[in-house]
LONUNU-999452 format. One line per field, with one value per residue (C-alpha): residue number from 0; residue in one letter; x, y, z. Coordinates in steps of 0.05 Angstrom, whole numbers. Layout:
N
nr <- c(NUM, ...)
rest <- c(A, ...)
xx <- c(X, ...)
yy <- c(Y, ...)
zz <- c(Z, ...)
END
This chain:
665
nr <- c(0, 1, 2, 3, 4, 5, 6, 7, 8, 9, 10, 11, 12, 13, 14, 15, 16, 17, 18, 19, 20, 21, 22, 23, 24, 25, 26, 27, 28, 29, 30, 31, 32, 33, 34, 35, 36, 37, 38, 39, 40, 41, 42, 43, 44, 45, 46, 47, 48, 49, 50, 51, 52, 53, 54, 55, 56, 57, 58, 59, 60, 61, 62, 63, 64, 65, 66, 67, 68, 69, 70, 71, 72, 73, 74, 75, 76, 77, 78, 79, 80, 81, 82, 83, 84, 85, 86, 87, 88, 89, 90, 91, 92, 93, 94, 95, 96, 97, 98, 99, 100, 101, 102, 103, 104, 105, 106, 107, 108, 109, 110, 111, 112, 113, 114, 115, 116, 117, 118, 119, 120, 121, 122, 123, 124, 125, 126, 127, 128, 129, 130, 131, 132, 133, 134, 135, 136, 137, 138, 139, 140, 141, 142, 143, 144, 145, 146, 147, 148, 149, 150, 151, 152, 153, 154, 155, 156, 157, 158, 159, 160, 161, 162, 163, 164, 165, 166, 167, 168, 169, 170, 171, 172, 173, 174, 175, 176, 177, 178, 179, 180, 181, 182, 183, 184, 185, 186, 187, 188, 189, 190, 191, 192, 193, 194, 195, 196, 197, 198, 199, 200, 201, 202, 203, 204, 205, 206, 207, 208, 209, 210, 211, 212, 213, 214, 215, 216, 217, 218, 219, 220, 221, 222, 223, 224, 225, 226, 227, 228, 229, 230, 231, 232, 233, 234, 235, 236, 237, 238, 239, 240, 241, 242, 243, 244, 245, 246, 247, 248, 249, 250, 251, 252, 253, 254, 255, 256, 257, 258, 259, 260, 261, 262, 263, 264, 265, 266, 267, 268, 269, 270, 271, 272, 273, 274, 275, 276, 277, 278, 279, 280, 281, 282, 283, 284, 285, 286, 287, 288, 289, 290, 291, 292, 293, 294, 295, 296, 297, 298, 299, 300, 301, 302, 303, 304, 305, 306, 307, 308, 309, 310, 311, 312, 313, 314, 315, 316, 317, 318, 319, 320, 321, 322, 323, 324, 325, 326, 327, 328, 329, 330, 331, 332, 333, 334, 335, 336, 337, 338, 339, 340, 341, 342, 343, 344, 345, 346, 347, 348, 349, 350, 351, 352, 353, 354, 355, 356, 357, 358, 359, 360, 361, 362, 363, 364, 365, 366, 367, 368, 369, 370, 371, 372, 373, 374, 375, 376, 377, 378, 379, 380, 381, 382, 383, 384, 385, 386, 387, 388, 389, 390, 391, 392, 393, 394, 395, 396, 397, 398, 399, 400, 401, 402, 403, 404, 405, 406, 407, 408, 409, 410, 411, 412, 413, 414, 415, 416, 417, 418, 419, 420, 421, 422, 423, 424, 425, 426, 427, 428, 429, 430, 431, 432, 433, 434, 435, 436, 437, 438, 439, 440, 441, 442, 443, 444, 445, 446, 447, 448, 449, 450, 451, 452, 453, 454, 455, 456, 457, 458, 459, 460, 461, 462, 463, 464, 465, 466, 467, 468, 469, 470, 471, 472, 473, 474, 475, 476, 477, 478, 479, 480, 481, 482, 483, 484, 485, 486, 487, 488, 489, 490, 491, 492, 493, 494, 495, 496, 497, 498, 499, 500, 501, 502, 503, 504, 505, 506, 507, 508, 509, 510, 511, 512, 513, 514, 515, 516, 517, 518, 519, 520, 521, 522, 523, 524, 525, 526, 527, 528, 529, 530, 531, 532, 533, 534, 535, 536, 537, 538, 539, 540, 541, 542, 543, 544, 545, 546, 547, 548, 549, 550, 551, 552, 553, 554, 555, 556, 557, 558, 559, 560, 561, 562, 563, 564, 565, 566, 567, 568, 569, 570, 571, 572, 573, 574, 575, 576, 577, 578, 579, 580, 581, 582, 583, 584, 585, 586, 587, 588, 589, 590, 591, 592, 593, 594, 595, 596, 597, 598, 599, 600, 601, 602, 603, 604, 605, 606, 607, 608, 609, 610, 611, 612, 613, 614, 615, 616, 617, 618, 619, 620, 621, 622, 623, 624, 625, 626, 627, 628, 629, 630, 631, 632, 633, 634, 635, 636, 637, 638, 639, 640, 641, 642, 643, 644, 645, 646, 647, 648, 649, 650, 651, 652, 653, 654, 655, 656, 657, 658, 659, 660, 661, 662, 663, 664)
rest <- c(M, R, W, F, R, S, L, D, G, W, S, A, L, F, A, S, V, C, L, M, L, F, L, E, A, S, A, V, A, Q, P, A, E, R, Q, V, Y, D, L, G, T, A, T, T, D, G, M, S, H, P, L, G, V, T, I, A, A, L, I, K, L, K, L, L, P, Q, A, N, I, D, I, D, A, K, N, T, A, G, S, R, A, N, A, L, S, L, R, N, A, E, L, D, F, A, I, L, T, N, L, D, A, H, D, A, A, R, G, T, E, S, S, A, D, E, G, A, D, P, G, L, R, H, V, T, N, L, W, T, S, A, Y, H, F, V, V, R, N, E, Y, A, P, T, G, T, F, V, D, F, L, N, L, R, G, R, R, V, A, L, G, E, D, G, S, D, L, Q, N, H, A, R, A, M, F, A, A, L, D, V, D, L, D, E, A, Y, Q, L, K, D, I, G, G, R, S, A, V, E, A, F, L, N, G, E, L, D, G, F, L, L, V, D, E, R, D, G, A, D, V, V, A, F, L, E, E, A, G, E, Q, A, A, V, L, T, V, G, N, D, H, F, E, A, I, Q, D, G, G, A, P, V, W, T, R, I, A, I, P, A, N, S, L, P, G, Q, T, R, E, H, V, T, I, G, M, R, H, L, L, C, S, S, E, R, V, A, E, G, A, V, Y, Q, I, T, K, T, I, F, D, N, L, P, F, L, R, E, M, H, S, A, T, V, G, I, S, L, E, T, A, L, E, Q, L, F, H, P, V, H, A, G, A, A, T, Y, Y, R, E, V, G, I, T, V, P, E, P, E, P, V, R, I, S, T, L, S, Q, T, A, F, L, S, R, F, S, S, V, Q, D, A, R, A, R, L, N, E, S, T, I, T, L, L, G, G, A, A, G, Q, T, I, T, R, M, T, S, E, L, A, A, S, L, A, E, S, G, I, R, V, V, G, M, T, S, P, G, P, A, N, N, L, A, D, V, L, Y, A, R, G, V, D, N, A, V, V, P, L, D, I, L, S, Y, A, L, E, Q, N, V, Y, P, G, L, G, G, K, I, A, Y, A, T, E, L, F, T, E, E, V, H, L, L, A, S, N, S, I, E, D, I, D, D, L, R, D, Q, P, V, N, L, G, P, R, D, S, A, S, A, F, T, A, S, F, L, L, D, R, L, N, I, P, V, E, P, I, Y, H, D, Q, R, T, A, L, T, L, L, E, K, G, E, L, A, A, V, F, L, I, S, G, K, P, M, P, L, L, S, E, V, A, A, D, T, D, L, Q, L, L, E, V, P, P, L, E, G, D, A, Y, R, R, A, A, L, S, A, V, D, Y, P, N, L, L, A, P, G, D, V, V, E, T, F, S, V, R, T, A, L, I, S, Y, N, W, R, P, D, N, P, R, Y, R, V, L, S, T, F, I, D, A, F, F, D, R, L, A, T, L, Q, Q, Q, N, A, G, Y, H, P, K, W, R, D, I, D, P, A, S, E, I, Q, G, W, R, R, S, P, A, A, Q, S, W, I, D, N, Q, G, R, P, A, S, E, R, T, T, S, T, G, G)
xx <- c(-104, -44, -65, -65, 6, 40, 46, 110, 143, 140, 166, 224, 242, 244, 282, 332, 340, 339, 399, 436, 439, 450, 513, 534, 525, 560, 628, 626, 653, 595, 588, 570, 500, 460, 389, 340, 262, 207, 161, 87, 67, -1, -14, 24, -30, -31, 17, 32, 78, 122, 123, 154, 190, 226, 231, 264, 323, 342, 348, 396, 424, 446, 436, 464, 526, 536, 496, 478, 399, 360, 289, 250, 199, 133, 74, 10, -58, -69, -67, -116, -80, -19, -35, -51, 18, 48, 14, 22, 99, 100, 121, 165, 144, 76, 37, -23, -86, -116, -174, -136, -83, -143, -179, -109, -97, -172, -202, -255, -278, -228, -189, -245, -227, -162, -177, -135, -54, -15, 49, 28, 74, 69, 136, 111, 53, 68, 18, -61, -100, -165, -219, -270, -346, -362, -423, -455, -474, -540, -545, -503, -563, -520, -453, -452, -445, -524, -517, -473, -528, -587, -560, -603, -618, -567, -500, -442, -370, -338, -275, -265, -293, -245, -201, -190, -226, -294, -262, -261, -326, -371, -341, -355, -430, -433, -431, -483, -529, -534, -527, -486, -508, -590, -574, -543, -540, -456, -414, -347, -292, -245, -188, -183, -229, -290, -258, -273, -336, -366, -329, -368, -435, -436, -433, -484, -425, -360, -301, -246, -175, -115, -59, -14, -42, -104, -68, -99, -165, -146, -124, -193, -235, -199, -211, -282, -306, -383, -396, -378, -382, -343, -376, -361, -363, -390, -379, -441, -428, -353, -364, -428, -378, -323, -375, -415, -353, -287, -244, -188, -219, -172, -208, -173, -183, -165, -152, -205, -193, -146, -192, -228, -290, -275, -284, -289, -254, -273, -271, -271, -248, -180, -150, -77, -28, 25, 91, 81, 118, 121, 144, 191, 237, 303, 299, 359, 342, 280, 324, 368, 308, 263, 327, 343, 270, 283, 354, 335, 267, 295, 330, 260, 222, 262, 246, 181, 122, 84, 138, 118, 71, 115, 148, 168, 105, 55, 92, 51, -15, -71, -40, -82, -18, 46, 107, 160, 205, 272, 227, 200, 275, 294, 227, 251, 326, 295, 252, 190, 137, 111, 46, 5, -52, -119, -166, -218, -289, -352, -371, -305, -348, -398, -353, -367, -425, -431, -467, -513, -545, -559, -608, -549, -490, -526, -568, -492, -468, -532, -542, -471, -466, -526, -496, -421, -399, -315, -277, -212, -170, -103, -47, -38, -28, -59, -122, -175, -141, -173, -237, -262, -247, -295, -342, -340, -349, -405, -441, -436, -498, -545, -524, -476, -412, -355, -298, -227, -179, -116, -85, -18, -36, -107, -91, -98, -164, -187, -170, -208, -259, -270, -238, -235, -288, -302, -294, -346, -327, -256, -222, -192, -168, -195, -129, -122, -195, -190, -119, -145, -213, -163, -113, -165, -117, -189, -237, -313, -286, -338, -403, -373, -366, -406, -395, -429, -397, -335, -298, -247, -186, -113, -55, 4, 60, 133, 180, 248, 324, 328, 392, 325, 300, 236, 209, 255, 311, 300, 325, 366, 361, 340, 266, 222, 155, 120, 121, 108, 20, 7, -29, 32, 76, 20, -2, 79, 87, 41, 58, 134, 121, 69, 123, 175, 221, 267, 289, 319, 262, 254, 199, 203, 140, 138, 174, 236, 237, 233, 289, 340, 315, 343, 408, 408, 408, 345, 333, 256, 200, 122, 80, 2, -48, -100, -80, -58, -11, 9, 86, 99, 68, 129, 189, 220, 214, 291, 300, 334, 279, 223, 157, 163, 106, 72, 46, -26, -46, -103, -170, -236, -187, -156, -171, -122, -98, -50, -16, -3, 22, -46, -30, 37, 64, 129, 144, 111, 121, 49, 18, 65, 16, 49, 6, -5, -71, -97, -126, -205, -217, -288, -319, -335, -369, -374, -436, -485, -557, -609, -633, -561, -561, -497, -528, -578, -523, -493, -554, -559, -491, -499, -562, -525, -464, -494, -557, -498, -448, -478, -450, -387, -385, -387, -342, -300, -327, -254, -273, -223, -229, -236, -303, -333, -308, -360, -418, -466, -492, -434, -423, -360, -366, -353, -377, -443, -473, -489, -569, -566, -538, -574, -646, -608, -608, -676, -713, -669, -710, -759, -782, -739, -810, -837, -758, -773, -710, -678, -678, -631, -575)
yy <- c(-457, -503, -514, -447, -418, -361, -315, -277, -343, -361, -276, -288, -366, -335, -269, -314, -356, -307, -266, -334, -345, -276, -277, -349, -321, -255, -297, -325, -280, -252, -252, -186, -163, -184, -206, -202, -221, -205, -267, -251, -293, -266, -234, -268, -308, -360, -413, -377, -324, -374, -424, -366, -341, -408, -414, -351, -367, -437, -390, -336, -398, -436, -388, -325, -346, -384, -351, -281, -298, -275, -266, -217, -253, -200, -196, -178, -182, -252, -286, -253, -193, -232, -245, -168, -152, -211, -185, -112, -123, -111, -176, -229, -289, -311, -365, -365, -413, -448, -410, -343, -371, -408, -335, -305, -351, -344, -275, -305, -282, -245, -224, -199, -137, -137, -198, -261, -259, -280, -275, -322, -377, -443, -462, -517, -537, -531, -558, -570, -542, -588, -551, -582, -562, -562, -554, -562, -631, -632, -597, -651, -711, -739, -719, -707, -635, -630, -608, -545, -535, -541, -491, -436, -375, -395, -358, -384, -362, -372, -318, -251, -203, -201, -259, -320, -366, -323, -314, -392, -410, -354, -392, -460, -441, -399, -465, -494, -441, -415, -344, -337, -276, -305, -367, -341, -303, -290, -269, -234, -275, -338, -370, -362, -322, -368, -425, -384, -365, -435, -455, -401, -413, -355, -395, -455, -474, -453, -461, -497, -493, -548, -538, -582, -654, -664, -641, -571, -609, -665, -605, -563, -633, -649, -575, -576, -649, -665, -601, -604, -656, -649, -659, -705, -674, -729, -740, -710, -646, -651, -662, -609, -560, -575, -583, -510, -472, -472, -549, -519, -563, -634, -687, -699, -769, -770, -846, -880, -872, -812, -757, -758, -800, -821, -895, -892, -855, -777, -740, -663, -620, -573, -530, -536, -477, -464, -424, -373, -327, -275, -299, -233, -274, -302, -367, -378, -358, -395, -457, -442, -429, -498, -536, -508, -529, -602, -612, -595, -617, -658, -578, -550, -597, -596, -520, -517, -577, -545, -569, -630, -625, -598, -666, -681, -721, -670, -610, -606, -627, -586, -541, -476, -438, -456, -482, -425, -440, -444, -488, -538, -541, -569, -622, -649, -659, -707, -743, -703, -693, -619, -623, -571, -531, -557, -530, -481, -523, -487, -506, -463, -395, -402, -365, -304, -263, -279, -357, -316, -314, -375, -435, -483, -515, -550, -489, -450, -504, -508, -431, -412, -462, -431, -359, -369, -373, -379, -336, -354, -305, -293, -280, -213, -147, -161, -129, -186, -187, -115, -123, -188, -155, -97, -148, -184, -118, -94, -163, -176, -124, -176, -232, -259, -281, -278, -318, -290, -348, -335, -376, -389, -373, -377, -449, -473, -432, -467, -541, -513, -495, -565, -610, -578, -580, -515, -478, -438, -379, -363, -310, -335, -288, -304, -321, -381, -402, -400, -441, -496, -506, -505, -555, -608, -591, -613, -651, -633, -563, -514, -554, -565, -486, -429, -351, -298, -230, -212, -173, -127, -118, -126, -86, -116, -68, -76, -48, -40, -9, 45, 15, -32, 20, -29, -104, -132, -111, -156, -219, -273, -225, -241, -226, -240, -273, -277, -335, -403, -416, -339, -306, -254, -319, -353, -278, -258, -325, -320, -251, -268, -334, -296, -240, -300, -259, -310, -286, -327, -330, -312, -334, -286, -255, -189, -143, -199, -183, -114, -105, -154, -109, -41, -81, -95, -168, -171, -134, -127, -152, -163, -141, -157, -131, -70, -8, 28, -21, -3, -35, 15, 74, 58, 65, 121, 180, 193, 109, 83, 46, 51, 36, -4, 3, -68, -87, -118, -189, -208, -249, -230, -241, -175, -97, -42, -10, 55, 75, 145, 205, 195, 126, 133, 196, 177, 140, 183, 262, 300, 275, 217, 155, 82, 39, -33, -74, -119, -180, -197, -236, -264, -295, -365, -421, -501, -504, -528, -560, -516, -564, -583, -535, -495, -470, -438, -406, -384, -354, -315, -292, -268, -233, -196, -180, -159, -114, -80, -67, 3, 24, -9, 40, 101, 153, 178, 118, 91, 26, 11, 37, -30, -47, 6, -46, -87, -96, -159, -159, -159, -225, -272, -311, -384, -400, -412, -359, -381, -381, -355, -297, -296, -294, -237, -197, -221, -188, -119, -74, -112, -118, -177, -203, -201, -241, -301, -352, -391, -456, -480, -530)
zz <- c(1167, 1146, 1084, 1066, 1045, 1084, 1016, 1064, 1065, 999, 990, 1028, 1000, 928, 951, 982, 920, 874, 918, 916, 847, 826, 873, 845, 771, 778, 801, 726, 681, 631, 557, 529, 514, 562, 533, 596, 584, 623, 651, 661, 728, 770, 828, 890, 917, 867, 838, 780, 813, 852, 798, 750, 794, 804, 726, 723, 787, 737, 682, 724, 751, 687, 630, 653, 669, 603, 545, 584, 586, 639, 659, 708, 739, 741, 788, 746, 741, 711, 655, 611, 621, 603, 537, 525, 547, 506, 445, 469, 470, 545, 557, 524, 560, 606, 644, 618, 628, 562, 558, 549, 506, 468, 461, 444, 393, 362, 378, 417, 478, 529, 465, 422, 424, 392, 347, 348, 360, 308, 353, 398, 406, 454, 499, 544, 591, 660, 713, 716, 764, 786, 795, 860, 863, 945, 976, 1037, 1049, 1065, 994, 958, 949, 882, 902, 822, 792, 784, 859, 854, 789, 845, 886, 852, 883, 939, 970, 918, 910, 835, 849, 856, 807, 744, 769, 722, 766, 763, 678, 670, 716, 671, 603, 645, 658, 598, 557, 594, 592, 653, 674, 741, 758, 756, 774, 833, 894, 879, 924, 898, 939, 920, 949, 1027, 1046, 999, 1044, 1106, 1085, 1068, 1141, 1170, 1142, 1095, 1028, 1011, 952, 923, 873, 906, 855, 870, 839, 878, 863, 914, 978, 977, 974, 1025, 1082, 1071, 1076, 1144, 1164, 1140, 1173, 1152, 1132, 1052, 995, 934, 866, 813, 739, 701, 630, 606, 639, 624, 543, 549, 573, 518, 457, 480, 495, 477, 485, 531, 602, 612, 660, 726, 766, 832, 860, 907, 985, 963, 993, 1059, 1061, 990, 963, 900, 842, 846, 772, 762, 710, 700, 672, 641, 650, 606, 589, 523, 494, 435, 368, 374, 423, 389, 366, 395, 458, 472, 455, 510, 557, 540, 537, 603, 642, 616, 629, 702, 727, 785, 815, 791, 836, 892, 891, 879, 874, 821, 771, 775, 724, 675, 631, 555, 548, 563, 537, 474, 492, 463, 426, 402, 370, 341, 384, 374, 334, 385, 421, 365, 351, 429, 420, 357, 376, 435, 388, 389, 344, 336, 321, 288, 332, 341, 294, 305, 323, 309, 382, 405, 381, 434, 486, 439, 430, 364, 384, 422, 360, 359, 404, 401, 374, 322, 297, 293, 248, 191, 195, 185, 137, 91, 99, 93, 23, 11, -45, -69, -93, -105, -50, -7, -31, -96, -128, -104, -38, -17, -54, -22, 49, 26, -7, 74, 105, 63, 52, 144, 143, 94, 151, 83, 117, 61, 78, 38, 18, -10, -69, -104, -169, -225, -251, -166, -164, -226, -202, -117, -153, -191, -141, -74, -18, 12, -44, -73, -120, -146, -183, -242, -306, -369, -414, -350, -368, -447, -440, -396, -448, -503, -478, -440, -379, -344, -373, -389, -369, -403, -367, -301, -287, -288, -278, -243, -271, -308, -240, -261, -313, -284, -328, -347, -314, -351, -294, -326, -311, -355, -395, -437, -487, -507, -490, -551, -506, -447, -506, -460, -409, -335, -333, -269, -293, -231, -177, -217, -227, -217, -265, -283, -304, -338, -386, -383, -415, -469, -481, -498, -531, -581, -592, -594, -545, -508, -440, -370, -336, -262, -208, -153, -107, -133, -71, -79, -153, -139, -100, -146, -201, -161, -145, -228, -213, -264, -323, -320, -273, -297, -252, -263, -222, -208, -223, -184, -153, -80, -92, -148, -107, -67, -119, -105, -158, -177, -193, -246, -268, -318, -342, -410, -467, -471, -545, -533, -545, -591, -564, -514, -454, -464, -466, -475, -431, -406, -347, -335, -280, -246, -232, -217, -212, -187, -243, -305, -315, -318, -392, -400, -420, -430, -475, -454, -445, -388, -375, -363, -296, -288, -211, -231, -189, -196, -245, -184, -204, -169, -118, -96, -25, -47, -103, -58, -15, -80, -99, -33, -43, -110, -104, -37, -78, -137, -99, -53, -119, -129, -52, -75, -138, -112, -116, -57, -11, -6, -32, -85, -158, -194, -159, -217, -274, -253, -293, -276, -342, -375, -416, -433, -497, -493, -418, -385, -337, -264, -268, -196, -229, -302, -247, -215, -279, -307, -237, -241, -215, -179, -109, -73, -58, -135, -165, -197, -189, -251, -250, -308, -313)
END
């Protein structure tokens, strides 16, 4: 069977190459601190392992003597296992298929239990495998993929159970709404075993993977003679597989007369293989490895035929995760634009159990838009960020999907609600709302937005060095107000202006500001967040820092507040109280007309939110204590309440079936 490689021959060849390269590299003086990286390949009977060994051998030859960078190629269970091992820091590099790279980047299908892997990085595309659907000639009247679909009830092999090949086949057929286990007598074999079973009359169809630019399928057809027909996968089926599943497939076109008995172009479906890494791998090492691969393509092609698929032209096609910074540096050096990963499409969700609730992709789009609401909050670590997460988890039980969106600051939040597509709700401090209205920042603001409810208050924390006795001592001192456009920067500026205390304003994020304060490079930092702030809870009890009293600002946007040892036992002694004030916040939305579809979505969200509020406010339930600040019936003077929120208030105590809907504008 000349088309099927000998495993022992490949093992001996690559062992010899590695030994030769090791001896050559060892003869050169080595720099200190050798960096050894593990590369996950696959089992030894596929293309991934010998190609991974080839790349590792090249790195040993070129980089081990010069930069002390080394790669060890490891046998693994396959691409899916490689993706998990990358996540778990058991591998540094791995050869992945496009499907598993997609799933790991999105947290779908094969990675659903673990979620998305934010540390996955792209280095380069390698080669593309062609998937050929083979059936007996007697079952191939059309010569197209339809013939394979019509083998229902017959004996079919699509790879060993749990193998990459069968995982890919299951994803492909699931996109076509075909249950393999129900449709066929599925045989748990692949590779040479499937070929022999077909030739012996034990199979009616199977999936043949060709990883050598058509050479494997040519060899098979020469051996099978008139027994076999290799089917064309037409555009209709290809598009159905792409649109109904993960968009990871490629088109493979084999020119006419390239296959035995083939007089027309043969088109089938393919799967890319790519070299990935973890973001943990040093940028310099990935740069050197990427550069070495592309600087030595002729050498690689002499060592292994599959490396003909590696090229700068295709290195960054069809990305699903970011390019590693080291690889990106190399690509930019040679004039290649580094694209952003492809955005998630609704259609990609069909690989998960999530989409199984829907009858079609169109049904998914319609129903998801009807049940998904966005909530624009603040930056990571802020009160609203945690509360959005808790709200999303709570409302998921009601079929409402809350998508939390981070934001650099409340000024952005207000503008996004007014003008940005896809932003349904936002949390905005009342002093920012009042300022925007008074200064006419957004013309017609009062009629364009509506509030659902007042949310929580956020306390003003003024943390200073012990050399500062009161807020007036901050005059002309470097004081961190918070990032530009943040709620902290706005409110701190209002306060200092009102008190006529000029300072040197600094605009760092909270954690950076705290570090600079501890080093003595700042006099104080303003921190505005719901108490207790996790960041302040991290400050050591023996610190030279203190919480200062803050004179309250007057106005409807503010409330008097106090900080105590209950909130910050590390900063305050039992019984100590620091007077301050808090800033009220509101949940606002665009003031949609009741006949607008987004109004209906908003109304559903508000009903569900208010109905679940009592659960979120339970003591000792683990939810943020600020939930207990919220009273849906509270009023915000000078602003219009959403008719949907007013409708819920008017219907309190009534069963859902008896509730009326407000149609106020």
